[in-house]
C-alpha positions in Angstrom: 92.7 70.8 100.6 92.3 74.5 99.6 89.1 76.0 98.5 90.5 76.2 95.2 91.7 72.5 94.9 88.1 71.5 96.1 86.6 73.9 93.4 88.6 72.3 90.9 87.8 68.8 91.8 84.1 69.5 91.9 84.7 71.0 88.2 86.1 67.9 87.1 83.1 65.7 88.6 80.6 67.9 86.9 82.3 67.9 83.6 82.8 63.9 83.9 78.9 64.0 84.8 78.0 66.1 82.0 79.9 63.9 79.4 78.6 60.8 80.8 74.9 61.9 80.4 75.7 62.5 76.9 76.6 58.9 76.4 80.5 59.4 76.3 83.0 57.1 77.9 85.1 59.2 80.6 88.3 58.6 82.2 90.1 60.5 84.8 93.9 61.3 84.7 95.7 60.1 88.1 98.9 61.8 87.8 98.6 65.7 89.2 101.2 66.8 86.5 99.1 65.3 83.5 98.4 68.1 81.1 94.7 67.0 80.6 92.2 66.2 83.5 89.7 64.0 81.7 89.7 61.7 78.5 86.4 61.4 76.9 85.3 59.1 74.1 82.1 59.2 72.1 80.2 55.9 70.6 81.9 56.5 67.3 85.5 56.4 69.1 86.4 60.2 68.8 88.6 60.8 71.8 89.1 64.1 73.4 91.6 65.3 75.9 90.0 68.0 78.3 91.8 70.4 80.7 88.7 71.3 83.1 88.7 74.8 84.3 86.2 76.3 86.7 84.8 79.8 85.1 86.1 82.7 86.8 85.0 86.5 86.8 87.2 89.4 87.0 86.9 91.1 90.3 88.6 94.7 89.5 89.5 96.4 86.5 92.8 95.3 84.4 94.1 96.0 81.1 91.0 96.1 78.6 89.0 94.1 81.0 86.3 95.2 83.5 85.0 93.9 86.6 82.7 90.8 85.8 84.1 89.7 82.5 85.2 86.0 82.2 88.9 85.1 82.7 89.9 83.1 79.8 92.7 80.6 80.0 95.2 79.2 77.3 96.7 76.1 76.9 100.5 75.1 77.2 102.8 74.2 74.5 102.4 70.5 75.9 98.8 70.7 75.9 98.9 72.2 72.3 100.9 69.5 70.8 98.4 66.8 72.3 95.5 68.4 71.0 94.2 69.1 74.8 91.0 71.4 74.8 90.1 73.5 77.8 86.5 72.7 79.0 84.8 75.4 81.1 82.7 74.5 84.0 80.5 77.1 85.8 80.0 75.7 89.2 77.8 78.8 90.5 
């Protein structure tokens, strides 16, 4: 496994723990091509599909961004059609 893969797995586990601590039911996707990583359901039955991302910071100047700025991610068309949300985890 690469460092990037390990960081992603750790972020998913951190996110799962956060939602479990809030009283949610949590299920993890088994398909590596799935457009979401976690399904979380609160006690009232509201379901959320989450694509978990590790917070990343820019190392150098680029376009309108300076070093240290957070790198924002966007969802795909498929994720948008399914109502997937990006959930950021800062593992630092």
